[in-house]
Backbone as a ProteinNet text record, in pm:
[ID]
protein_1_A
[PRIMARY]
MPIISDNDRDSLKREFRKDLKNDVTIRLFTQGSSLLSVPGRECQYCPQTQQLMEELTALSPKLHLEIYDFYSQAEEREKYGVERIPAIVLGNEGNARLKFYGIPMGYEFATILEDIKTLSRGVSPLTMDTRKKLRKVNSPVHIQVFVTPS
[TERTIARY]
-15294	-15327.4	-15459.1	-15554.3	-15684	-15672.9	-15761	-15767.1	-15855.5	-15966.9	-16058.5	-16012.5	-15984.2	-15935.1	-16042.5	-16000.3	-16094.3	-16199.4	-16157.2	-16252.5	-16354.3	-16306.2	-16396	-16488.2	-16435.7	-16515.7	-16632.6	-16604.9	-16710.4	-16813.7	-16764.8	-16853.9	-16942.1	-16883.5	-16958.8	-17062.7	-17028.9	-17126.1	-17249	-17226.9	-17339	-17419.3	-17347.5	-17413	-17497.6	-17443.9	-17517.4	-17639.5	-17625.2	-17739.9	-17853.5	-17817	-17916.1	-17973.8	-17889.4	-17929.3	-17968.8	-17923.5	-17954.5	-18089.9	-18177.1	-18312.4	-18323.9	-18280.8	-18288.1	-18147.8	-18137.2	-18008	-17955.2	-17823.3	-17755.8	-17647.8	-17644.8	-17542.5	-17433.3	-17309.9	-17193.2	-17123.8	-17114.9	-17047	-16911.5	-16806.8	-16671.5	-16616	-16574.8	-16507.4	-16359.9	-16283	-16142.2	-16063.9	-15940.3	-15854.5	-15833.7	-15861.9	-15843.7	-15699.4	-15682	-15545.3	-15478.6	-15361.8	-15287.3	-15139.1	-15064	-14919.6	-14858.8	-14933.1	-14887.3	-14933	-14846.9	-14884.2	-14881.4	-14997.3	-15008.2	-14991.5	-14891.6	-14871.7	-14998.5	-15030.6	-15150.4	-15273	-15260.2	-15374.1	-15346.4	-15247.7	-15217.6	-15325.9	-15356.9	-15455.6	-15392.5	-15336.5	-15260.5	-15342.7	-15469.2	-15547.4	-15652.8	-15653.7	-15754	-15744.3	-15625.9	-15620.8	-15668.4	-15628.4	-15669.9	-15819.5	-15872.8	-16016.1	-16095.8	-16050.8	-16118.8	-16112.6	-15997.8	-15985	-16078	-16082.9	-16169.2	-16316.6	-16359.4	-16498.8	-16531.9	-16438.3	-16459.9	-16473.7	-16388.4	-16397	-16528.6	-16568.2	-16690.4	-16813.8	-16825.3	-16944.7	-16951.2	-16838.5	-16837.8	-16900.7	-16925.6	-16976.4	-17128.7	-17198.6	-17345	-17397.5	-17495	-17556.3	-17642.3	-17666.4	-17745.7	-17660.4	-17529.9	-17439.2	-17388.6	-17393.8	-17353.5	-17252	-17145.5	-17038.7	-17033.5	-17034.5	-17013.6	-16887.4	-16796.7	-16669.6	-16662.8	-16630.9	-16622.3	-16484.7	-16434.9	-16310.1	-16342.1	-16286.6	-16312.9	-16282.7	-16176.1	-16132.1	-16201.5	-16228.3	-16285.8	-16438.3	-16500.6	-16645.9	-16705.2	-16682.5	-16724.2	-16875.4	-16952.3	-17097.8	-17145.1	-17090.9	-17126.4	-17075.3	-16955.2	-16895.7	-16984.8	-17032.6	-17119.3	-17256.7	-17308.3	-17439.5	-17446.2	-17337.5	-17334.3	-17261.4	-17215.8	-17152.6	-17021.5	-16945.6	-16817.6	-16710	-16635.6	-16536.5	-16392.5	-16368.1	-16231.1	-16235.3	-16117.5	-16109.7	-16010.5	-16027.2	-16136.1	-16265.3	-16376.5	-16508	-16601	-16678.9	-16777.7	-16913.8	-17003.9	-17140	-17232.3	-17308.7	-17397.1	-17541.8	-17617.8	-17760.3	-17802	-17930.6	-17983.5	-17996.9	-18030.8	-18026.2	-18082.5	-18204.5	-18264.2	-18232.8	-18159.8	-18138.5	-17991.4	-17901.2	-17758	-17693	-17713.9	-17660.5	-17557	-17534	-17439.2	-17301.8	-17209.3	-17075.8	-16971.3	-16871.3	-16759.3	-16631.9	-16549.7	-16422.3	-16308.7	-16217.4	-16102.6	-16125.9	-16026.9	-16038.3	-16100.8	-16207.6	-16275.3	-16207.2	-16100	-16027.6	-16046.2	-16026.3	-16038.9	-16181.9	-16200.6	-16334.5	-16426	-16368.9	-16450.3	-16515.5	-16451.9	-16508.8	-16640.1	-16643.8	-16766.2	-16877.6	-16842.1	-16940.3	-17001.2	-16917.8	-16966.1	-17059.7	-17021.3	-17105.3	-17242.6	-17245.7	-17373.2	-17457.5	-17392.9	-17465.1	-17527.3	-17452.8	-17502.8	-17624.7	-17615.7	-17728	-17850.3	-17827.3	-17938.3	-18006.3	-17927.1	-17984.8	-18061.3	-18009.7	-18075.2	-18209.2	-18215.4	-18341.7	-18444.8	-18397.9	-18488.9	-18562.2	-18517.6	-18581.7	-18475.8	-18505.8	-18413.4	-18400.2	-18278.5	-18260.8	-18289.5	-18329.1	-18356.7	-18485.1	-18489.7	-18609.7	-18722.6	-18844.9	-18960.6	-18954.5	-18908.3	-18896	-18799.9	-18686.7	-18589.3	-18648.4	-18719.3	-18781.8	-18883.1	-18961.9	-19060.6	-18991.7	-18883.2	-18809	-18748.5	-18698.3	-18637.9	-18741.1	-18864.2	-18969.7	-18996	-18962	-18983.7	-18876.9	-18768.4	-18663.4	-18714.4	-18724.7	-18783.8	-18688.4	-18558.9	-18459.7	-18346.6	-18275	-18166.3	-18059.9	-18010.1	-17907	-17793.5	-17671.7	-17553.3	-17481.6	-17475	-17413.2	-17284	-17177.4	-17049.4	-17004.1	-16954.5	-16900.8	-16754.1	-16668.3	-16525.4	-16482	-16406.6	-16364.8	-16212.4	-16161.3	-16017.9	-15997.4	-15895	-15873.2	-15853	-15801.7	-15777.2	-15899.4
4026.5	4059.5	3991.4	4068.1	4010.4	3910.9	3812.5	3715.1	3769.1	3831.9	3889	4031.8	4060.7	4192.9	4299.5	4425.4	4536.2	4540.5	4520.4	4522.6	4410	4289.7	4175.5	4195.9	4254.2	4280.2	4373.5	4481.2	4575.5	4508.5	4429.5	4358.5	4259.3	4185.3	4087	4153.8	4267.7	4340.4	4376.1	4429.2	4465.3	4340.9	4235.5	4109.9	4054.1	4054.6	4003.7	4090.3	4223.5	4312.5	4280.3	4251	4224.3	4083.2	3982.3	3842.2	3769.9	3814.6	3742.7	3785.8	3689.2	3717.1	3680.6	3560.9	3512.3	3490.9	3480.8	3456.4	3317.4	3307.1	3178.9	3163.9	3047.8	3018.3	2933.4	2976.7	2904.3	2847.9	2716.6	2651.4	2603.2	2652.3	2613.2	2519.6	2402.1	2307.8	2317.2	2347.8	2376.1	2317.8	2352.6	2307.1	2424.8	2405.8	2513.1	2558.7	2685.5	2736.7	2684.1	2633.7	2575.9	2591.5	2603.9	2613.1	2476	2372.1	2235.3	2184.9	2114.4	2051.6	1901.2	1839.5	1696.2	1627.3	1540.4	1471.7	1397.9	1412.7	1350.7	1438.6	1549.5	1640.3	1777.8	1786.1	1913.6	1946.5	2072.6	2118	2234.6	2204.3	2302.9	2425.8	2406.4	2518.3	2571.6	2524.1	2571.4	2721.3	2776.4	2921.1	3006.8	2971.3	3049.2	3034.9	2914.9	2893.4	2975.7	2979.7	3060.6	3208.4	3255.7	3395.8	3427.8	3339.1	3359.4	3365.6	3274.6	3273.3	3395.6	3440.9	3562.2	3684	3692.7	3803.8	3798.5	3680.5	3663.9	3701.7	3651.1	3678	3823.9	3893.5	4034.9	4122	4064.2	4141.9	4156.5	4082.2	4092.7	4057.9	4135.8	4102.3	3975.7	3925.1	3802.5	3676.2	3693.3	3578.1	3566.9	3446.4	3423.1	3310	3329.7	3230.5	3170.2	3037.3	2963.7	2881	2888.4	2816.9	2709	2586.3	2473	2409.6	2365.5	2291.4	2144.1	2091.7	1954.9	1852.9	1875.7	1777.6	1791.3	1913	1928.8	1940.3	1960.4	1973.2	1857.3	1738.7	1615.7	1608.2	1660.2	1654	1730	1848.5	1927.4	1859.4	1807	1736.5	1620.5	1543.4	1428.5	1474.1	1580.4	1633.3	1668.9	1725.9	1767.4	1668.2	1557	1453.2	1494.8	1575.4	1623.2	1519.1	1482.6	1375.7	1422.2	1542.9	1594.4	1747.1	1808.2	1954.3	2006.5	2131.5	2221.5	2177.5	2202.7	2168.5	2287.9	2313.4	2420.1	2354.5	2380.4	2327.3	2446.5	2444.6	2556.1	2520.3	2620.3	2601.1	2642.9	2633.2	2667.7	2541.7	2558.1	2448.9	2316.6	2315	2189.3	2151.8	2238.6	2217.7	2236.9	2185.6	2206.1	2077.6	2046.6	1921.2	1942.3	2064.9	2091.9	2110.8	2021.6	2025.3	2047.7	2123	2148.4	2121.2	2032	2001.2	2070.4	2128.8	2196.8	2346.7	2417.5	2563	2598.5	2676.9	2711	2828.3	2799.3	2902.3	2878.6	2982.3	2969.5	2941.1	2842.7	2808.8	2762	2701.1	2652.2	2767.4	2883.7	2999.4	3041.4	3038.8	3072.1	2973	2847.1	2745	2775.1	2809.5	2844.1	2965.3	3065.5	3185.3	3151.5	3069.7	3030.4	2949.3	2861	2782.9	2873.7	2972.8	3066.9	3141.3	3190.2	3264	3173.5	3049.9	2956.1	2927	2901.1	2874.2	2995.4	3113.2	3234.2	3256.4	3224.8	3239.6	3136.2	3018.9	2914.4	2844.6	2865.4	2804.3	2727.7	2605.8	2521.9	2570.3	2570.8	2609.1	2493.5	2378.9	2262.9	2283.9	2223.9	2233.6	2154.7	2185.4	2114.4	1965.9	1933.6	1794	1718.7	1781.2	1718.8	1703.4	1804.2	1796.9	1683.7	1666.6	1557.7	1422.1	1406.4	1279.8	1254.5	1359.4	1343.6	1307.4	1351.4	1316.6	1166.4	1099.3	954.6	875	939.7	872.3	857.9	733.4	712.1	646.9	654.5	604.7	706.7	707.8	804.9	789.8	902.1	904.7	992.7	945.4	1021.5	1062.3	1192	1241.8	1313.7	1280.8	1348.1	1401.4	1524	1585.5	1614.9	1567.9	1591.5	1694.1	1793	1901.1	1904.6	1924.8	1941.8	2055.8	2137.9	2249.9	2208.2	2089.9	2049	1981.1
3550.7	3414.1	3375.4	3324.4	3287.5	3171.4	3174.6	3065.5	2953.8	2989.9	2891.1	2861.5	2735.2	2695.6	2718.2	2723	2743.2	2632.2	2506.8	2394.4	2408.7	2440.1	2456.9	2576.6	2681.2	2801.7	2768.5	2695.5	2657	2566.5	2472.5	2380.6	2456	2549.4	2627.1	2716.5	2774	2856.8	2773.8	2654	2566	2528	2494.1	2454.2	2568.9	2688.9	2804.7	2835.9	2826.1	2850.6	2754.8	2630.9	2527.1	2538	2565.7	2552.1	2680.5	2795.2	2918.6	2972.7	2990	3041.1	3188.5	3224.2	3362.3	3416.2	3547.7	3611.4	3576.8	3571.9	3548.9	3655	3717.4	3816.4	3752.8	3773.9	3725.9	3848.9	3854.4	3966.4	3918.5	3982.1	3945.8	4052.1	4009.4	4098.1	4066.6	4168.4	4150.5	4266.8	4273.3	4382	4475.4	4602.4	4699	4703.2	4731.6	4738.5	4864.7	4844	4955.7	4928.6	5034.9	5018.9	4992.6	5028.9	5006.5	4871.3	4804.7	4678.4	4700	4686.7	4707	4571.3	4556.9	4429.5	4385.5	4258.2	4205	4215.3	4284.3	4300.7	4239.6	4152.7	4090.2	3987.7	3977.2	3878.8	3804	3689	3613.4	3575.5	3537.6	3486.6	3583.5	3706.3	3802.7	3830.7	3857.9	3886.5	3769	3647.1	3530.3	3503.5	3525.5	3505.3	3605.2	3729.9	3830.4	3793.7	3751.3	3711.5	3595	3496.2	3380.5	3420.7	3507.6	3550.9	3636.8	3716.7	3796.5	3705.8	3604.2	3509.7	3432.9	3390.8	3313.1	3393.8	3515.6	3596.2	3642.2	3642.4	3679.2	3570.1	3453	3339.8	3338.4	3424.3	3427.9	3566.6	3615	3744.3	3736.2	3616.9	3600.4	3609.7	3618.1	3629.1	3772.1	3826.2	3964.6	3967.7	4042.1	4051.1	4190.7	4194.3	4319.7	4299.1	4393.7	4382.6	4489.6	4445.9	4536.6	4526.4	4639.7	4642.5	4616	4511.5	4467.6	4577.6	4652.4	4751.6	4886.7	4930.5	5064.4	5064.3	4948.6	4943.7	4863	4914.9	4847	4826.9	4920.9	4908.6	4784.3	4763	4644.4	4517.5	4524.6	4410.3	4366.7	4463.8	4432.9	4386.7	4446	4409.1	4260.6	4209.1	4068.8	3978.5	4034.2	3953.4	3890.5	3960.1	3907.3	3934.9	3830.1	3840.2	3832.8	3781.9	3770.7	3768.6	3775.1	3779.2	3676.5	3635.6	3669.1	3601.2	3667.8	3614.6	3632	3528.7	3531.8	3514.3	3608.2	3601.7	3583.3	3474.2	3442.4	3472.4	3517.1	3538.6	3677.2	3700.6	3831.3	3915.1	4039.7	4137.6	4085.8	4041.4	3998.6	3855.4	3785.3	3643.1	3606.4	3687.8	3664.8	3616.7	3491.1	3437.9	3329.1	3290.2	3184.1	3246.3	3213.5	3272.8	3165.1	3201	3112.4	3191.2	3141.6	3207.2	3132.6	3208.3	3149.8	3145.2	3096.7	3086.7	2951.7	2952.5	2826.7	2755.8	2685.1	2611.1	2461.6	2383.6	2238.5	2199.3	2111.4	2063	2176.2	2278.3	2389.5	2465.5	2466.4	2536.3	2470	2337.6	2265.1	2298.9	2317.3	2353.5	2490.3	2586.4	2721.6	2714	2635.3	2622.4	2565.1	2461.6	2401.6	2499.1	2575.4	2675.8	2781.9	2825.4	2926.5	2872	2748.9	2689.7	2672.6	2629	2611.4	2744.7	2848	2979.9	3032	3008.3	3055.5	2986.1	2859.3	2784.9	2829.1	2871.1	2915.6	2802.9	2680.5	2564.4	2486	2453.9	2379.3	2234.7	2181.3	2041.2	1944.3	1997.5	1912.4	1832.2	1715.6	1632.7	1697.8	1658.4	1713.3	1678.7	1560.5	1520.4	1612.7	1643.1	1733.5	1873	1920.2	2052.7	2060	1954.8	1951.5	1959.6	1886.3	1888	2026	2088.1	2220.6	2327.3	2311.8	2408.3	2410.7	2302.7	2293.6	2369.4	2405.5	2482.3	2625.4	2672.5	2804.7	2903.8	2875.3	2970.8	2979.7	3091.1	3107.6	2998.2	2953.4	2850.4	2899.9	2885.3	2924.4	2795.9	2769.9	2647.5	2683.6	2613.2	2630.8	2496.1	2496.5	2376.7	2403.7	2315.9	2329.7	2226.9	2270.6	2182.8	2176.9	2056.3	2038.4	1939.2	1958.1	1867.5	1721.2	1699.1	1561	1503.9
[MASK]
++++++++++++++++++++++++++++++++++++++++++++++++++++++++++++++++++++++++++++++++++++++++++++++++++++++++++++++++++++++++++++++++++++++++++++++++++++++

């Protein structure tokens, strides 16, 4: 059963045709399918997150999905700084720093869509004043945003 409804799928296709300028790569870090369940390594939302990302990337030729096994592909996991699963890393090879942990459902799905469109445009939505202030930051900064439905 699809996660994205037919109406939403049609709407997203139109939106992507209009808004996506450049290709965007979506890297999904998940748990490989296995008949064995290792205690402490369960990933409740990995299958649904993978299905959602597969459905989403099927809506535009500008979206590309790469799937990595968190446990067996440690080199990729370390390369992108992924610490838990499911994890979605957005961006192109040299510019893949936007990470989303968990399944992007509800309001979080809209956030992922906006991030994809912004990355595809290649232009920051920040005001010029904000950009000028950010240029003055001369040391690495780690920003985390926590989202809750309530």
